[in-house]
Kinemage of the C-alpha trace (Angstrom):
@kinemage 1
@onewidth
@group {chain A} dominant
@subgroup {mainchain}
@vectorlist {calphas} color= white
{ca unk a 1} P -28.919 -20.576 93.404
{ca unk a 2} L -27.738 -21.156 89.823
{ca unk a 3} L -29.682 -23.711 87.790
{ca unk a 4} L -27.627 -26.417 86.069
{ca unk a 5} L -24.519 -25.058 87.720
{ca unk a 6} L -22.446 -28.068 86.622
{ca unk a 7} L -22.790 -26.945 82.994
{ca unk a 8} L -21.632 -23.441 83.875
{ca unk a 9} L -18.568 -25.123 85.356
{ca unk a 10} L -18.225 -27.124 82.131
{ca unk a 11} L -18.419 -23.865 80.182
{ca unk a 12} L -15.588 -22.395 82.230
{ca unk a 13} L -13.429 -25.455 81.534
{ca unk a 14} L -14.221 -25.082 77.826
{ca unk a 15} L -13.227 -21.395 77.914
{ca unk a 16} L -9.968 -22.229 79.672
{ca unk a 17} L -9.059 -24.702 76.947
{ca unk a 18} L -9.979 -22.222 74.187
{ca unk a 19} L -7.661 -19.616 75.709
{ca unk a 20} L -4.970 -22.223 76.332
{ca unk a 21} L -4.977 -23.125 72.646
{ca unk a 22} L -5.119 -19.568 71.346
{ca unk a 23} L -1.979 -18.863 73.389
{ca unk a 24} L -0.350 -22.009 72.043
{ca unk a 25} L -1.426 -21.550 68.417
{ca unk a 26} L -0.244 -17.951 68.207
{ca unk a 27} L 3.282 -19.214 67.547
{ca unk a 28} L 2.175 -21.891 65.071
{ca unk a 29} L 0.138 -19.413 63.001
{ca unk a 30} L 3.018 -16.934 62.975
{ca unk a 31} L 5.581 -19.651 62.206
{ca unk a 32} L 5.866 -18.991 58.434
{ca unk a 33} L 6.546 -15.281 59.116
{ca unk a 34} L 8.983 -15.988 61.947
{ca unk a 35} L 10.823 -18.551 59.827
{ca unk a 36} L 11.382 -15.900 57.166
{ca unk a 37} L 12.378 -13.189 59.650
{ca unk a 38} L 14.827 -15.350 61.591
{ca unk a 39} L 15.757 -17.718 58.736
{ca unk a 40} L 14.772 -20.862 60.651
{ca unk a 41} L 14.682 -24.316 59.124
{ca unk a 42} L 11.966 -26.795 60.077
{ca unk a 43} L 14.489 -28.395 62.417
{ca unk a 44} L 15.041 -25.008 64.124
{ca unk a 45} L 11.297 -24.561 64.557
{ca unk a 46} L 11.071 -28.103 65.925
{ca unk a 47} L 13.584 -27.131 68.646
{ca unk a 48} L 11.300 -24.288 69.764
{ca unk a 49} L 8.371 -26.700 69.910
{ca unk a 50} L 10.476 -29.237 71.801
{ca unk a 51} L 11.291 -26.627 74.449
{ca unk a 52} L 7.549 -26.282 75.055
{ca unk a 53} L 7.028 -30.020 74.969
{ca unk a 54} L 9.757 -30.821 77.527
{ca unk a 55} L 8.166 -28.597 80.162
{ca unk a 56} L 4.626 -29.607 79.183
{ca unk a 57} L 5.549 -33.276 79.492
{ca unk a 58} L 7.034 -32.864 82.951
{ca unk a 59} L 4.165 -30.727 84.218
{ca unk a 60} L 1.429 -33.046 82.938
{ca unk a 61} L 2.513 -35.593 85.521
{ca unk a 62} L 3.788 -33.221 88.210
{ca unk a 63} L 0.899 -30.818 87.649
{ca unk a 64} L -1.665 -33.602 87.923
{ca unk a 65} L -0.167 -34.651 91.235
{ca unk a 66} L -0.129 -31.027 92.460
{ca unk a 67} L -3.764 -30.553 91.490
{ca unk a 68} L -4.771 -33.640 93.462
{ca unk a 69} L -2.931 -32.063 96.401
{ca unk a 70} L -3.887 -28.366 95.997
{ca unk a 71} L -7.446 -28.923 94.817
{ca unk a 72} L -8.991 -27.931 91.504
{ca unk a 73} L -9.885 -24.311 92.261
{ca unk a 74} L -6.525 -23.192 93.611
{ca unk a 75} L -4.473 -25.372 91.270
{ca unk a 76} L -6.030 -24.127 88.035
{ca unk a 77} L -5.989 -20.529 89.291
{ca unk a 78} L -2.220 -20.668 89.729
{ca unk a 79} L -1.510 -22.365 86.418
{ca unk a 80} L -3.698 -20.055 84.296
{ca unk a 81} L -2.216 -16.928 85.903
{ca unk a 82} L 1.290 -18.240 85.253
{ca unk a 83} L 0.877 -19.295 81.618
{ca unk a 84} L -1.036 -16.117 80.701
{ca unk a 85} L 1.840 -14.008 82.028
{ca unk a 86} L 4.317 -16.087 80.031
{ca unk a 87} L 2.206 -15.905 76.852
{ca unk a 88} L 2.208 -12.103 77.029
{ca unk a 89} L 5.940 -12.027 77.761
{ca unk a 90} L 6.666 -13.906 74.513
{ca unk a 91} L 6.201 -10.541 72.777
{ca unk a 92} L 9.713 -9.702 74.019
{ca unk a 93} L 11.383 -12.831 72.588
{ca unk a 94} L 14.360 -12.439 70.258
{ca unk a 95} L 15.817 -15.265 68.221
{ca unk a 96} L 15.716 -19.021 68.596
{ca unk a 97} L 16.923 -19.111 72.220
{ca unk a 98} L 14.452 -16.432 73.312
{ca unk a 99} L 11.474 -18.217 71.794
{ca unk a 100} L 12.692 -21.517 73.202
{ca unk a 101} L 12.911 -20.002 76.697
{ca unk a 102} L 9.387 -18.567 76.656
{ca unk a 103} L 7.899 -21.688 75.113
{ca unk a 104} L 9.491 -23.778 77.855
{ca unk a 105} L 7.808 -21.609 80.495
{ca unk a 106} L 4.500 -21.713 78.602
{ca unk a 107} L 4.634 -25.508 78.549
{ca unk a 108} L 5.248 -25.576 82.295
{ca unk a 109} L 2.168 -23.445 82.861
{ca unk a 110} L -0.170 -25.169 80.422
{ca unk a 111} L 0.718 -28.738 81.414
{ca unk a 112} L -1.779 -29.023 84.306
{ca unk a 113} L -4.796 -27.759 82.285
{ca unk a 114} L -6.040 -31.175 81.099
{ca unk a 115} L -5.492 -33.029 84.393
{ca unk a 116} L -7.225 -30.154 86.178
{ca unk a 117} L -10.177 -30.178 83.802
{ca unk a 118} L -10.491 -33.968 84.110
{ca unk a 119} L -10.504 -33.636 87.899
{ca unk a 120} L -13.192 -30.932 87.789
{ca unk a 121} L -15.356 -33.135 85.557
{ca unk a 122} L -14.965 -36.050 87.988
{ca unk a 123} L -16.070 -33.766 90.828
{ca unk a 124} L -19.054 -32.183 89.085
{ca unk a 125} L -20.553 -34.671 86.617
{ca unk a 126} L -22.335 -38.018 87.005
{ca unk a 127} L -21.102 -40.996 84.979
{ca unk a 128} L -23.647 -40.718 82.173
{ca unk a 129} L -22.818 -37.041 81.532
{ca unk a 130} L -19.062 -37.279 81.924
{ca unk a 131} L -18.243 -37.935 78.257
{ca unk a 132} L -20.336 -34.914 77.263
{ca unk a 133} L -18.504 -32.772 79.801
{ca unk a 134} L -15.117 -34.026 78.601
{ca unk a 135} L -16.182 -33.387 74.993
{ca unk a 136} L -17.139 -29.845 75.985
{ca unk a 137} L -13.817 -28.903 77.564
{ca unk a 138} L -11.721 -30.865 75.052
{ca unk a 139} L -13.519 -29.158 72.157
{ca unk a 140} L -11.987 -25.939 73.429
{ca unk a 141} L -8.698 -27.022 71.850
{ca unk a 142} L -10.439 -27.253 68.472
{ca unk a 143} L -12.229 -23.933 68.897
{ca unk a 144} L -9.043 -22.234 70.049
{ca unk a 145} L -7.173 -23.735 67.121
{ca unk a 146} L -9.891 -22.544 64.724
{ca unk a 147} L -10.107 -19.015 66.142
{ca unk a 148} L -6.356 -18.467 66.381
{ca unk a 149} L -5.579 -18.188 62.611
{ca unk a 150} L -8.202 -15.485 62.062
{ca unk a 151} L -7.355 -13.576 65.235
{ca unk a 152} L -3.576 -13.806 64.972
{ca unk a 153} L -3.347 -13.003 61.256
{ca unk a 154} L -5.733 -10.064 61.805
{ca unk a 155} L -3.528 -8.743 64.612
{ca unk a 156} L -0.372 -9.308 62.565
{ca unk a 157} L -1.677 -7.296 59.609
{ca unk a 158} L -3.296 -4.646 61.818
{ca unk a 159} L -0.085 -3.829 63.698
{ca unk a 160} L 2.388 -4.808 60.976
{ca unk a 161} L 4.407 -6.934 63.410
{ca unk a 162} L 3.958 -10.139 65.377
{ca unk a 163} L 4.646 -8.860 68.907
{ca unk a 164} L 1.184 -7.386 69.742
{ca unk a 165} L -0.407 -10.733 68.855
{ca unk a 166} L 1.317 -12.373 71.830
{ca unk a 167} L 0.440 -9.512 74.182
{ca unk a 168} L -3.264 -9.444 73.322
{ca unk a 169} L -3.940 -13.180 73.118
{ca unk a 170} L -2.016 -13.774 76.350
{ca unk a 171} L -4.176 -11.303 78.277
{ca unk a 172} L -7.343 -13.399 77.769
{ca unk a 173} L -6.426 -15.779 80.592
{ca unk a 174} L -6.771 -13.071 83.224
{ca unk a 175} L -10.400 -12.429 82.237
{ca unk a 176} L -11.074 -16.167 82.641
{ca unk a 177} L -9.320 -16.234 85.997
{ca unk a 178} L -11.701 -13.646 87.439
{ca unk a 179} L -14.749 -15.755 86.444
{ca unk a 180} L -13.152 -18.947 87.770
{ca unk a 181} L -12.401 -17.497 91.182
{ca unk a 182} L -15.951 -16.220 91.506
{ca unk a 183} L -17.726 -19.408 90.411
{ca unk a 184} L -15.734 -22.560 91.216
{ca unk a 185} L -16.013 -24.655 94.381
{ca unk a 186} L -16.440 -28.407 94.781
{ca unk a 187} L -20.159 -29.343 94.767
{ca unk a 188} L -20.262 -30.235 98.466
{ca unk a 189} L -19.038 -26.739 99.423
{ca unk a 190} L -20.700 -24.575 96.762
{ca unk a 191} L -23.034 -21.937 98.237
{ca unk a 192} L -25.002 -21.458 94.979
{ca unk a 193} L -25.623 -25.107 94.112
{ca unk a 194} L -29.238 -26.215 94.462
{ca unk a 195} L -29.729 -29.175 96.840
{ca unk a 196} L -31.515 -31.197 94.150
{ca unk a 197} L -28.594 -30.767 91.720
{ca unk a 198} L -26.104 -31.781 94.422
{ca unk a 199} L -28.191 -34.895 95.075
{ca unk a 200} L -28.280 -35.625 91.322
{ca unk a 201} L -24.495 -35.308 91.040
{ca unk a 202} L -23.927 -37.532 94.070
{ca unk a 203} L -26.299 -40.228 92.817
{ca unk a 204} L -24.604 -40.258 89.428
{ca unk a 205} L -21.114 -40.668 90.851
{ca unk a 206} L -21.945 -42.966 93.706
{ca unk a 207} L -18.751 -44.926 93.025
{ca unk a 208} L -16.753 -41.756 93.687
{ca unk a 209} L -16.698 -41.000 97.413
{ca unk a 210} L -15.747 -37.588 98.649
{ca unk a 211} L -13.808 -35.743 95.947
{ca unk a 212} L -11.255 -34.281 98.322
{ca unk a 213} L -9.939 -37.550 99.809
{ca unk a 214} L -6.168 -38.082 100.063
{ca unk a 215} L -4.487 -38.538 96.639
{ca unk a 216} L -2.961 -41.857 95.573
{ca unk a 217} L 0.802 -42.233 95.024
{ca unk a 218} L 2.269 -42.783 91.558
{ca unk a 219} L 3.901 -46.079 92.526
{ca unk a 220} L 0.562 -47.590 93.489
{ca unk a 221} L -1.163 -46.261 90.348
{ca unk a 222} L 1.528 -47.697 88.077
{ca unk a 223} L 0.751 -51.120 89.467
{ca unk a 224} L -2.548 -51.106 87.547
{ca unk a 225} L -2.605 -52.298 83.930
{ca unk a 226} L -5.550 -49.944 83.381
{ca unk a 227} L -3.300 -46.974 84.163
{ca unk a 228} L -0.689 -48.279 81.712
{ca unk a 229} L -3.349 -48.779 79.042
{ca unk a 230} L -4.458 -45.153 79.387
{ca unk a 231} L -0.859 -43.906 79.430
{ca unk a 232} L 0.317 -45.902 76.390
{ca unk a 233} L -2.849 -45.411 74.351
{ca unk a 234} L -2.851 -41.659 74.796
{ca unk a 235} L 0.915 -41.508 74.237
{ca unk a 236} L 0.483 -42.991 70.772
{ca unk a 237} L -2.635 -41.026 69.799
{ca unk a 238} L -1.773 -37.524 71.032
{ca unk a 239} L 1.144 -36.806 68.638
{ca unk a 240} L -1.332 -36.713 65.734
{ca unk a 241} L -3.105 -33.738 67.283
{ca unk a 242} L 0.141 -31.832 67.734
{ca unk a 243} L 1.116 -32.588 64.143
{ca unk a 244} L -2.023 -30.704 63.090
{ca unk a 245} L -1.933 -28.054 65.807
{ca unk a 246} L 1.747 -27.110 65.454
{ca unk a 247} L 2.769 -27.991 61.898
{ca unk a 248} L -0.329 -27.569 59.745
{ca unk a 249} L 0.470 -24.037 58.540
{ca unk a 250} L 3.997 -25.103 57.560
{ca unk a 251} L 2.619 -28.273 55.940
{ca unk a 252} L 0.219 -26.254 53.762
{ca unk a 253} L 3.027 -23.899 52.757
{ca unk a 254} L 5.158 -26.949 51.824
{ca unk a 255} L 2.331 -27.989 49.487
{ca unk a 256} L 2.490 -24.598 47.764
{ca unk a 257} L -0.389 -22.824 49.513
{ca unk a 258} L 0.005 -19.355 51.106
{ca unk a 259} L -1.051 -18.909 54.741
{ca unk a 260} L -3.431 -16.025 53.936
{ca unk a 261} L -5.013 -17.918 51.026
{ca unk a 262} L -5.483 -21.122 53.002
{ca unk a 263} L -6.735 -19.748 56.323
{ca unk a 264} L -10.161 -21.368 55.800
{ca unk a 265} L -8.485 -24.684 55.097
{ca unk a 266} L -6.403 -24.236 58.225
{ca unk a 267} L -9.647 -23.811 60.152
{ca unk a 268} L -11.522 -26.859 58.791
{ca unk a 269} L -9.642 -29.642 60.677
{ca unk a 270} L -10.184 -27.792 63.941
{ca unk a 271} L -13.911 -27.553 63.234
{ca unk a 272} L -13.891 -31.267 62.410
{ca unk a 273} L -12.169 -31.974 65.728
{ca unk a 274} L -14.829 -29.976 67.538
{ca unk a 275} L -17.553 -32.078 65.923
{ca unk a 276} L -15.613 -35.260 66.668
{ca unk a 277} L -15.401 -34.413 70.374
{ca unk a 278} L -19.169 -34.138 70.667
{ca unk a 279} L -19.951 -37.019 68.335
{ca unk a 280} L -17.710 -39.402 70.268
{ca unk a 281} L -19.023 -38.176 73.606
{ca unk a 282} L -22.633 -38.242 72.419
{ca unk a 283} L -22.389 -41.713 70.934
{ca unk a 284} L -20.836 -43.093 74.103
{ca unk a 285} L -23.468 -41.418 76.306
{ca unk a 286} L -26.259 -42.724 74.060
{ca unk a 287} L -25.079 -46.301 74.557
{ca unk a 288} L -24.782 -45.775 78.322
{ca unk a 289} L -28.389 -44.525 78.457
{ca unk a 290} L -29.412 -47.697 76.623
{ca unk a 291} L -27.857 -49.782 79.379
{ca unk a 292} L -24.349 -50.459 78.070
{ca unk a 293} L -21.553 -50.562 80.667
{ca unk a 294} L -19.452 -47.388 80.668
{ca unk a 295} L -16.263 -49.225 79.683
{ca unk a 296} L -17.898 -51.026 76.756
{ca unk a 297} L -19.332 -47.807 75.347
{ca unk a 298} L -15.929 -46.067 75.500
{ca unk a 299} L -14.085 -49.013 73.911
{ca unk a 300} L -16.582 -49.304 71.061
{ca unk a 301} L -16.071 -45.673 70.071
{ca unk a 302} L -12.303 -46.272 70.058
{ca unk a 303} L -12.693 -49.393 67.888
{ca unk a 304} L -14.760 -47.485 65.324
{ca unk a 305} L -12.699 -44.332 64.984
{ca unk a 306} L -9.077 -45.257 65.787
{ca unk a 307} L -8.562 -47.526 62.737
{ca unk a 308} L -10.552 -45.164 60.489
{ca unk a 309} L -7.645 -42.696 60.637
{ca unk a 310} L -6.087 -44.834 57.880
{ca unk a 311} L -7.764 -42.378 55.468
{ca unk a 312} L -4.633 -40.259 55.967
{ca unk a 313} L -2.643 -42.534 53.649
{ca unk a 314} L -4.104 -41.090 50.402
{ca unk a 315} L -3.832 -37.596 51.938
{ca unk a 316} L -0.049 -38.043 52.066
{ca unk a 317} L 0.127 -38.131 48.252
{ca unk a 318} L -2.579 -35.593 47.353
{ca unk a 319} L -1.911 -32.061 46.148
{ca unk a 320} L -5.580 -31.342 45.473
{ca unk a 321} L -6.484 -28.721 48.067
{ca unk a 322} L -10.081 -29.719 48.818
{ca unk a 323} L -9.341 -33.459 48.891
{ca unk a 324} L -6.315 -32.920 51.112
{ca unk a 325} L -8.261 -30.764 53.576
{ca unk a 326} L -11.229 -33.176 53.586
{ca unk a 327} L -9.143 -36.269 54.363
{ca unk a 328} L -7.198 -34.527 57.117
{ca unk a 329} L -10.447 -33.101 58.503
{ca unk a 330} L -11.995 -36.572 58.749
{ca unk a 331} L -8.880 -38.011 60.418
{ca unk a 332} L -8.963 -35.145 62.920
{ca unk a 333} L -12.683 -35.778 63.523
{ca unk a 334} L -11.883 -39.447 64.252
{ca unk a 335} L -8.958 -38.516 66.498
{ca unk a 336} L -11.170 -36.138 68.505
{ca unk a 337} L -13.823 -38.824 69.016
{ca unk a 338} L -11.066 -41.059 70.427
{ca unk a 339} L -9.655 -38.163 72.457
{ca unk a 340} L -12.943 -37.718 74.305
{ca unk a 341} L -12.787 -41.390 75.249
{ca unk a 342} L -9.216 -41.505 76.529
{ca unk a 343} L -9.737 -38.273 78.452
{ca unk a 344} L -12.870 -39.794 80.043
{ca unk a 345} L -11.205 -43.073 80.983
{ca unk a 346} L -9.245 -41.844 84.052
{ca unk a 347} L -12.500 -40.673 85.663
{ca unk a 348} L -14.316 -43.830 84.517
{ca unk a 349} L -11.726 -46.266 85.805
{ca unk a 350} L -10.290 -44.595 88.932
{ca unk a 351} L -11.474 -42.986 92.148
{ca unk a 352} L -11.598 -39.194 91.896
{ca unk a 353} L -8.617 -38.846 94.279
{ca unk a 354} L -6.496 -40.501 91.555
{ca unk a 355} L -8.069 -38.967 88.427
{ca unk a 356} L -5.749 -35.973 87.977
{ca unk a 357} L -2.690 -38.138 88.713
{ca unk a 358} L -3.639 -40.792 86.120
{ca unk a 359} L -4.576 -38.099 83.620
{ca unk a 360} L -1.309 -36.294 84.306
{ca unk a 361} L 0.755 -39.467 83.895
{ca unk a 362} L -0.947 -40.161 80.563
{ca unk a 363} L -0.176 -36.571 79.551
{ca unk a 364} L 3.465 -37.072 80.494
{ca unk a 365} L 3.614 -40.212 78.366
{ca unk a 366} L 1.963 -38.368 75.496
{ca unk a 367} L 4.442 -35.546 75.923
{ca unk a 368} L 7.432 -37.891 75.693
{ca unk a 369} L 6.115 -39.434 72.488
{ca unk a 370} L 5.267 -35.999 71.098
{ca unk a 371} L 8.791 -34.799 71.880
{ca unk a 372} L 10.157 -37.628 69.784
{ca unk a 373} L 7.656 -37.094 66.979
{ca unk a 374} L 8.294 -33.320 66.910
{ca unk a 375} L 12.024 -33.869 66.458
{ca unk a 376} L 11.411 -36.483 63.753
{ca unk a 377} L 8.932 -34.226 61.924
{ca unk a 378} L 11.509 -31.452 61.724
{ca unk a 379} L 14.319 -33.758 60.554
{ca unk a 380} L 12.260 -35.837 58.110
{ca unk a 381} L 10.465 -32.854 56.537
{ca unk a 382} L 13.780 -31.013 56.044
{ca unk a 383} L 15.529 -34.045 54.553
{ca unk a 384} L 12.668 -35.724 52.676
{ca unk a 385} L 9.065 -34.469 52.846
{ca unk a 386} L 5.923 -34.652 54.964
{ca unk a 387} L 4.691 -37.812 53.176
{ca unk a 388} L 6.263 -40.442 55.489
{ca unk a 389} L 5.108 -38.390 58.490
{ca unk a 390} L 1.468 -38.458 57.349
{ca unk a 391} L 1.630 -42.207 56.609
{ca unk a 392} L 3.005 -42.895 60.093
{ca unk a 393} L 0.246 -40.748 61.618
{ca unk a 394} L -2.355 -42.976 59.937
{ca unk a 395} L -0.927 -46.293 61.182
{ca unk a 396} L -0.070 -45.547 64.821
{ca unk a 397} L -3.693 -44.961 65.975
{ca unk a 398} L -4.444 -48.616 65.149
{ca unk a 399} L -1.823 -49.711 67.701
{ca unk a 400} L -3.153 -47.221 70.267
{ca unk a 401} L -6.678 -48.582 69.842
{ca unk a 402} L -5.545 -52.144 70.536
{ca unk a 403} L -3.795 -51.060 73.744
{ca unk a 404} L -6.731 -49.030 75.031
{ca unk a 405} L -9.441 -51.623 74.384
{ca unk a 406} L -7.450 -54.589 75.728
{ca unk a 407} L -5.882 -53.057 78.842
{ca unk a 408} L -8.447 -50.553 80.137
{ca unk a 409} L -11.006 -52.986 81.539
{ca unk a 410} L -12.398 -53.623 84.992
{ca unk a 411} L -10.572 -56.262 87.000
{ca unk a 412} L -12.102 -59.683 87.546
{ca unk a 413} L -12.092 -59.094 91.322
{ca unk a 414} L -13.007 -55.893 93.216
{ca unk a 415} L -9.996 -53.706 94.000
{ca unk a 416} L -9.325 -54.012 97.768
{ca unk a 417} L -7.828 -50.489 97.880
{ca unk a 418} L -10.915 -48.930 96.281
{ca unk a 419} L -8.826 -47.085 93.687
{ca unk a 420} L -10.045 -48.973 90.622
{ca unk a 421} L -13.756 -48.655 89.897
{ca unk a 422} L -16.170 -51.195 88.438
{ca unk a 423} L -16.728 -49.714 85.009
């Protein structure tokens, strides 16, 4: 038997997200060098990012549905093996079309990661620990984003070219896959789960009957305003993260800072996001332990931190390095606290047989909005500057907060289909 096995599972989900983001950030860190080598404009680079985003958007929804059908263990095994192979193959890319092709395939592979992780959390964690578990796996994006600049720039300067960076970072997923196949099963079928921990998990998710029940169709899910609240709220909030994750190196260069000289500054917002994941999850869990309803605790965190991203407005006009980094770091901290909430909400509000599908649909919505924002970032930054982009990124989270806190609430009457939970 393995003690506290659910947290070992949480650790594996965290590691998957770290590797996912290292693979993704390799291109963003190398972007200033690739732009010089291939003479790309920001609009050209945006097209490469859009290729990733198109596939990622489609596979968030489709992948979530597949994971509800295939099961968490098999579904995540297939997706990690696929995107790791693609990440390594990017070393052979040549020119804008080549990078666009490989990024499209990478997006297709990485799309199911978040729905799969949300489904695993719903299977393994009781209600009062779920936000902590979500914070743990979601913080992997921040850790991966923080590690990537140091690792990728080291590899670039060690080998004198960018190609080995893709080969070596892409290979990490296969190490994870070996651990995943050895360790993961659903709790009810795990041979190394202690009976007392299984009983604890079952008591804590009593509203979630057997995790492997038949999945729910999209048409039925889209009849719930709670599903639309999660989809629209995440769709508006997520583009901020991809602004930081995919454009931050180019943004710093546009402000006159060199990539090598500003690598610590590049790292700070990702550290802030990591702290925000755990702070938001911890604050929500604290209120639940004090007797607050799950939904109220999640909505309160959103009301505190969503509007506080308005601090980005002065950041848009600052050229002072430390002030600029500090303001963006706080906004990223606030975003991450909100992210933990909207990633928890599918498991809070819906039966586990619908969790990956709702999470995937919200990821698809976020992908569509991020596609639009990525194109606009490239066009606006080429024609004007990053200032209007940063101002927009400070205002939109206020709208997302309103949608999430007003729409994602328990219904006045019990759901006769048993899909919507009393949260």
